[in-house]
N, C-alpha and C positions, 0 to 999 in steps of 0.2 A: 585460768586460761590467760595466756599472755596477750599483750596488746596487739601484736602482729597477727595472731590467729583471729582475734576479734575483728580486726580491720579486714583481713582476708575473707572472713565469713560474710561480713557486711557487703563488701565489694562483689563477691560472688552472687549474693542474693539480689543485689541491684541489677547486675548484668542479666541474670535469669529473668527478672521481672521485665526489663526493657526488651529482651528478646521475645518474650511472649506477646508484647504489644505491637511488635513490628509488623506482623501479618494482618492486623486488624484495620489498617488504613484503607480507605476506599478511594478509588479514582473518581474524579469528577465525570459525570456522564457527558458523552459527546452529543452535540445537538443532532437531531435526526435529519436525514436528508429528505428533500421533497420527493414525491412520487416520480416526478419528471426526472430528477437527478438520478434516482435509483435505477429507473428504466434505462436512462442514457448510459450509465455505467455498465449495466448488464449487457446492453447492446454492443458497447465497445469491447468488453471482455470476450464476447462471442465472436466479434469480427476479428480481433487479434488472434484468437484461437484458430479460426478458419485460415487466416493468412499464414500463420505459423505452420499449419499442417500442409499448406501448399508451397512452402518455402518462398513466400512472397512478402514476408513481414519487413517493413521498413523500420529502421531504428527510431525514426521520429514518431512512428505510430506507437511503438513500445514505450518510448519516453513519455508520450502524452498519456498513455494509459496509467503509467506509474504515477504521474502527476495527478491524475484524476483520483486514483486510489488514496494518495496522500491527502488530497483535499477532502475526500469522503471521511477519512479518520478525524478530520477537524470539523466536519459538519458544514463545509462550505459548498452548498449546492450550486451556486453560480459557477464556481471554478470547476466543479465536477462536470457540469453540462458542457462548458467550454472545452475542457481538455478531452472529454469523451467524444465530442463532435470532431475535434481535430484528429484523434486516433482513428475514428471511423473514416474520415476523409482520406487519410494517408493509407489506410488499409485498401480502400477502393482504388487508389492510384497504384499501389503495389500489385494488386490483383490484375488491374488493367495492363500493367507492364508485362505480365505473362504472355499477353497476346502480341507483343511487339515481335517483329521478325528477328531472328538470330543474326548477329553480326558475324560475317564470315571474313576472316583475315587471310589474305593470300589466295592461292589457287586451290 
């Protein structure tokens, strides 16, 4: 067997071995949220869903919910609670805006 064939066989075997190990890595576990943070996030998700259905969702509420979800992935309960509360507050304002009188322009 020539040297180039031996080198090719060894390189191929090494690559196959490395490929087999690639899927065995484990991701570090994210810290769990507190019960209060999980409940707050669920309430914010429900509120945003309700506002969306009524066409009253403010972009700031949506952004706060996204920030809360990002914090939840990191296990940051304090930020989840803060951003979830902000989302719920802005949803309330958006829903209240539905009761404002329509602005009529002209005659």
